[in-house]
N, C-alpha and C positions, 0 to 999 in steps of 0.2 A: 651225925659219919653215915660210911659209909657200909652198905648191906654188900654179902655176898650170896648171889643170885644163885640159886639151890640146881639149876639147871642147867647154867655155864659157869667159865671158870673165871666170867669179867666180874669186874664190879659192878652192879648197880648204881645209876647214879643218885648220887648227895642229895639227899633231901631235907636234911637242916644246914643253915649258915652259906650256903651258898649263894652265891649274887645272878639275877637269874637277868641274861642278857637282854644288851640293850633293844626297844622294836620301836618303828612308828606307828606314833598313835593315828587314830582316827576316830571321826576326821580330826586331816588336820590345824592349826592354826592355823590364821588367816597372816596373820604379822608375820616379816624371819624372824628367823634365830636368833640371830644375830648379823654384824657390816659382811664378816672375812666370808661369810658362808656365800650370798649372793653377790660376794666381786670375784668368789671363784665360779661361780654360776656367767660374771660379765667374762672373765679371762677367759675363761673354754670359747666363748663365744668370738675372741679376740686371737686367737690362736687358729681358729680354724677360718676367718676373714680373713687371712693374716697371708695363706695361702693363693687369694685370688685378691688383694687388695688393689689393685693396679686397673681392672677389667672393674671391679665392683663403683670406684673412684670415677671413670670415664662414666660411668649407667648413671650414677648417680647426678654427676653435674653436665652431662650433655643436655636432657631437657631444659633446665633451669635458663642455662647459657644461651640453649635458642630461644627462647623468649625474652630472652635480655638483648640480646643482637638485632633477630629478627626483628623484633616489634620497636624497640630501641631505635634501633638508625633507621631503619622501616617510616613504621610507621611517625617517630622521633622527628622527620623531616616535617611533615604536614603537620602536628601539634605543635609543634615549638618550645616552649615553656611551660611550666605548672607548677603556679604554687611559688615561680620567682627561680627556679631549677630550671634547667634542661630536660626534657622527656627521659633518657635515659637515663639521668642520676636519679628524678624521681621514679621511676622503673626499678634500678639496678635495688634500692633498697625492698621496696614491695617482694621482687624476687629472692632474697634472701629468704627474707620471713616464710615462705609459699615453696623455696627448697627444703626447710625447717621441718614443715607441714610434711611435703612429701618422702622428705626419707624416713622420717619417724614412723608414716604411717606405712608403708608398703615393709619395714622391716619388722615391724610388729605383728605385721596380716601376712606377708605371703612367707618371710622365715621363720617367725615365730610358730607360722600354724605346719609347716613341714619341718619340724622340733618335735611338738606338741605330738601333732595325728600322723604324720608316714612315716615319718624317721622312727618319733616313740622316743625320741632321746629326753627329755624332762621324764618316760619314765624308769628310765635308765637311772638318771642322777636322782634319782625320790628315792633309789635303795641306798645311798648312801645316808649319812645323818643332816639331809637337807630337809628342809619341809617344802610345798610349795610355796608360797611366801618368797623363799628364797629365791627359788628356776623364774616367777613371776618378775620379783620387783630386778633378779640380774638383765631379765629380757628387755624389761624397759627400760633401763639406766641403757644397757647394748644398743637399742634401738637408736635413745638417747643421744649416744655417744656420734654416731654415724651421720647424725641429723647438724650436731655440734661442726661435723668433716662440714658436710657439705655446706650449709652458710656461713663457714670460715673462709671457704676457699674465694665463694661468688665474690665475700668481703673484698679479700684482698682482691683478685681479679679488678674490681671497680674501683678500689685505692686505685694501683699499679695507673687504671686506664684517666685518671681522673674524676671520676663517680662519687668518691665516698671521702671523706676526711679525717687522715689518721692525725695522732695516734687516738683521738675520740671518739673513733669508730669504733673501739674496743670493746669502751664500753657498753655495748652491745652486747657481747659475747653471755654478760650472766640472763641474759634473756632471750637468747638464744637457747641456752642449758634448759631453762625452766622451761621456753615452751616446746625447747625436744618432749620432752617428760613429759608435757600434757596433750601432745599428739601423740608419743606413745602412748601411753596410758588409754585413750581414747581408743584407737585403734584395737587396745589389746580387749575392750571388751567385747567389740565385732570378731577379733578371732576365737571367743570364749562360744559365742553360739554359731559360731561359722561351721556347716554341714560340707564343702570345700571350698576347694576352692573360686569357685564361679561367685558363689557368695558374697564377695568380696568388692562385687561391682554394686552392688544395691548402693554399700558404702560411700564406693570412687566419687558413683552420682548424682547420689542426693547427697550428701554430705559435702565431698570435698571438693566438687566442683562445683559446688552455690557459692560454697566459703570464701572458693578462689577469684571468683567472681566478680563478688562484692564487698572485701574485705577492703580494699581502696590497694590492691596491686595494681591495676593497672591505672584505673583512675582517680582522681580522689571520691571519699564517701561523698563528699560534700553534692553527689549529680546526683543525685538519686532523690528520691521525693523521699518526705518526713517519715514515713510508715515507715521505708526502707530503709532506712538510717536508722531507724531505732529497733528495726530488728539485728540491725548489723551489730549493733553493739552487743548482744549474746554471742558473738561467734570467739571464736579463741583467737582464732586466724587477724579477725584484726584491733586486738586487742594487740595481739606481737609485732603487727605492720606500725601501729598508731606506737609502739615506742624504737623498736629498730626503725624505722626513715628519719624521727630527728638528730638521732644521735650519727647517722651516717653523715647524712648529712652537716653536721655540727650547728644546731638547734637547741633551744629550749628542748626538755618535755613537758608535755601538759596532762594534768590527770598523772603520774608518775603510780602512783602508790596505786591509786581503781584498777590500773593493768596488771599492773604485779600482782593484788590481790583478786585480780577475775582468770587470771591463771593458774595460782597456786590452788584457785578453789576446782578447775579443772582440771588440777594433776591430785589432787587430793582423793577429790568423788570419786574419777574413772578406776583407778588404781583400786580403792576400795570396792567398788562395784565389779572390778576384773576378778579380783580373788576371788572375791564371791563366786562368782559366777565358772573360773575356773575350778575351783571346789569341786560344784555341785558334777561339775562335768566329768572331772576326772576319778571321783569315787559311785560315779552312777552304774 
């Protein structure tokens, strides 16, 4: 029961039978608390993006479209056919996969870093009953969602011009989703380590650019030396290309289980590592 404070007329706080207020515990658990929480983080980012949706889409599509039509139509006249198809059709599938990598990575790096470090949106969200795991998973799936929009847009343009086989190419959508999650989670590791925006240039130069050039986006991997071919099997983009290209061209997929397993392993491992690093960063 409450007792009267002898110095005032206000009853003292009850010491027995009162429920303690809900408080966040630290260190917070790595995993999200429930599905609804991280989906609310995703929805919050969507509401912000919706105000600038058209400029954002144009920005995400401009670079891969330049590659597709600049190289596909220009270089394609000299190259002719590659693996039995026109070079621009070969390039369209590779460009779809590379746009997924670019869009997911940039969203997980620059935009997520702004919300975490500059605007401190993450800290504000975590004052609600959400864990860091909820925030990070919501950010990763939001980046993957933007990657799906980018990849799907390029696929539809390629199909409209006759460079992709519909409706079979739509079977590549689950692969695009999985690849988007994998690249978003990998970029989130870089965000956890980044002291400033300039740090992202290391990942772009040392990881994304080699993957773009060595994963079969612009030319068949078989053209590379055997040692380099073996190294490309470790790159997530190479596995995404190996799945997306035959699906867009209406061909059977060789080793689909292996390619899917590699992408899933990258996504799961990168998610755990990013959660560990971000918890250490946010709580220090």
